N, C-alpha and C positions, 0 to 999 in steps of 0.2 A: 504495500500500499505506501504511495506516495503522502509523503507531507504535506498538508496544504497549504500552500502560499501565493502570491500571482507577481508576474514580472510586470512594473512601473514602468516609466518612462524615465522616474528618478532612478529605477535599480538599474536604466540600460543607459543612462548617460556618469552613472556611476565606473560601470563597467566596464566602459569605453574608456573612460580616463584615467581607472586602474591601470588598466593596458600598457595604456600608450607611456603611463610613471613607469612601467616595468621595461618597458623596450629603451628606455630611456636612459634608467638603472643600468641594465646591461650594455649599453653602448659607450656608459662611463665609467664601465671598470667595478660601480659598484655593490655588485651582488658578490663581489669577492673583500669582504670588511679582513683590514687585518686581526691578528692574533689579540690586540690590546685593544679593537672595536667591540669585535666579537664578547670578546671578555664584559666589557662595557655593558654592551646590547645584552644577554644573557644575565647579570645584576639586575639592570632596569627591570626587564621581563621577571626575574623570582620574584622581586621588590613588589613590583605592580600589582601582581597576579594575586601575590599572598596578603596584599595590604589590601586589596577586593574584599579580604575576609577578616579583617580584622588585627595579621600580624600586626604586632608593631617593632621590628628588627628594622633598623636604616639603613643604605645602602653600603655605608661604609662597614658597618657590622657581618654584613650578605660579604661583604669583598672579603674581608676578614676570616671568615668561615672558611670562606671558597680556598682560601688563601693557608686552609691548615688551622688558622689561629683559632683559639678561646675568645668568647666572647661574653659577657657577661648580660644578662637578659631573660627572660622567664624559658622554660624549661621547651614548655609548649612552643613557643614560636620558634626557638632554636630547631628543635627537633622536622618544625615546620621546613625549615629551609634545609635544615641538610639532607632531608630525602627528596625536597624540589631541585637540590643539586648532583643530589646523582641520576634523579630520573630525566635533566635536560642532559644531562652529559651520554647518556641513553637513547635520548632523543628517535635518532637512526634507525635503530634495531627496533622500533614498536612496528606494526602493520596497520596502517588504518583501518582496514577494511576488516579488520580482525577483533570480533568479540574477548576474544580468549587474550590477544594482544593488549586489548582495553581495559580487562581487568587484574592483570600483572601489573600494567600501568597503577591502575589505580594502589592495588595494593603495595607498592611500590612508594606511592605517593604518601602514604597515610599511616603506613608502618608506625607502629606505637602512637600513634594515634586515637583510633578505633581501634575497636574487638573484631569489627566485621569489613575490616581493609581489603579491598579485592573480590568481594560478596555483593549482593545484590542487596537492600532491606528487607527487611522480615514484617514491618510495621507501617502503619501512615507516618506523613510527614508533612509538612504542608511549612511555605517562605512565611516568618511575620517582619514585619515595619511597625514597630514603634508594640504597640499592643492592636494591632490590626491583621489579619492575618493575609495577606494580599494572594495567595495560589496554596491551592488542595493539590498537591500530587496525584496521581490515578493512584490505585486500589496496588498494593505490593504484588499481588498475586498477579498484575497483567506487564507487570515490569519485565522479565525476561520477554513473553512475547512482544510489546513493543519494543522493545529495544533489538528482539532480532531483526523484527522489520525496519527498523534505522537502519541497522546496517546492511541490511540487505540492498536500500537505497544507494548509499554509500558506495556499496558496490557493483551496481547494477545503472544504475540512473544516466543518462548522457547528458545532464543536465549539468554547466557549467561548474568549475570546481570551485570561481570563487563563491559562487551562489550556494552550492551544495556546502560549503566548508560555514555557512551563515546560517542553514538549516539546520545543519548536525548541533549547532553548537547551541539554537535556540529550542528545538527539540528536548536536549539532555536536561536542559534546563525543567523542562514542562514534562518531562520524567521522571526527574528526580531520581534515578535510580541506585544510590547510595545515602547509607545514615548521614553522612558527610563530606566533603571534598567536592560536590557537584559541580559549583560554579571554576573551580581549579581545571576539574579534568576538560569543561566545557573549553576554556583557553586553551589547554594544552592538543586538546585533540585536533580543534580547530588548525592551528598551527601545522599539526603534521599530516591532516588534509591537505591544506594548501601546498607544503612540502612537495608532494609528490608531482606536481604540476611547475612550482615553482618555489627551485633550493633558498631563492634569496630571502621567503620567510622562515629559516633555522634561523635565523639571527636580529627578528625585525621585530624592536620590543613595540608592536601594540597595543599590549596589555595596558601600559606605562598611559595611553592615550585614554582607555577603557579607565581606569584609574584617576586620573583626571576628570574624566567630565561621569563619571560612577552615581551620581542621579538620572542624565539623563541614561545609560544603560537600562537600569535597573526599572525605567518609567518603558524605555521600549519594549523589555520584557511583559510589562502591565496592559501596554496597550497590545499587545499580538495574544495575549492570554486572553483581552475582550472580544476582540476579532475573530479568534478562532483561527487565525492563522500568523505566519510568522515573516510576514511581508513588511511592518513595523521594523519589525529586529535584523530583518536580511538591511534593508536602507541604512540604521544607523549603523549597523558593523563595516560594513562596506563605505560607509563616510569616513571612519575610525582608520581603514586602511587603506584607504588613497590618500588620509592626513600623515600615514605613517611613512609612506612612500617619499611624500612629500617633504614630511625631514629627514629622508635618507639621502636627498637628492641636492637638499639644502647645506648637509653636512659638507659638504665639497664648497661651497661658497661662503663659508665663514672665515675669518680671518686666521688663517694658520702661518706659522712659522717657516724660513725655506726647509731648516732642518726638518719640523712635519710633515712635511709634502714631499719630501725626499726619502724619507722613511716610509712612510703610504706608499708613497709608488715602488718602491724596491719591494715589496709585496704582494703588489698588484699588476709591476707592469711588465712590458716582455722581454725577454733576452737580448733584443737585438731592438733600437727602437731611433726615432730623432725627433728632435725638437718638438715637432709637430704633435705624433705621437704624446707626447708628457704634454702640451694644451690641452690635448683633446680630456686629458682627463680632468685638469686643472682650466677650466673654462673662463674661470675670473681675474686669472691673470692673466697681465702684457708679456710680448716676445720676449721685452728686453729683461723682466723678471725670469719670465721663463730659460735664457741665457744665463741671468746671473744662478737661478736653480742647480743648473746642470753643472757649470763652472767648478762651484763649491761643492758638488757632488763628485764630482773628474778627481780636484783637490784631498778632497779627504777619503778618497780612495774607495767610492763606491759604485762610481762607472771606467769604463774606460771611453777613449774617445777618439773616432779617425775621420780623415777627412777636415774640410776644412768649409766654413758658410754653409750656403743651402745642400751641400754633400754631406754634413756632416756627420758619422753615425756612432751611435753610444752602444756599451756591451755592459751589463749589469754584472760584476764581481758576485760572486755567489758570497755568502757569509760564512763566516768557516763557525 
């Protein structure tokens, strides 16, 4: 059974804009973040996804835990972060179309936090805001069948991956299959579904923007509940993905030092390149700045130089 939703003009417009941004990111090598940027984005993802659920640890504390350092904080919050670090490190090992893989991920994410980690709930559950119940999930006995249908949709539907990922996220929140951890699993699995077609989403911290617009996130869930289909939530989430991609494109437009540019280019650039190739990555800098950057790169032993003027070629020296 296909989950109910409609393809609106807004959804079509957002999909077109997202596709355009992905093309721009690929053309500018921004789909290949440096190890430093990958780590920074992973920290933002974990901080935001857990922060939505009430985790109090800061990005600095999460960084310390990622570096195997001890931090002072609530034991539950520390456990949540350590579990998330391990799960995100194994992200590529999970199979987005497999319910067994989905349950294994939940078991790892909620290990030591709930007794039913990796198992569907056995009782009723509702979502509470203040003293109001905002969502009453389906009965527990229906959960296995509803999740089976949802994974069948993900596995067999020819719908666009961008839309399927949003539909899955909403339907998971609606079904609420677990005693706890539903929100973080929805965001984790949407990332995994997107990664199938767009690997750049592995390190795109769109959860950060959800965290910043948390009231709009819950409003989109509520609007979809009231309307009986996930269209409002799809529109909201596609807008979030577009904003995250725009931020990624803006990353190179911010002021960077020469050494920061050189370090970034050494991570993602070609073995042999020209000044023009360098400027394709850093489109906001002038020709004179690019020439000065490359001279500093040669002087520091980052590149070798061959030729002169427009025929100059640079060769990357491998790091020791």
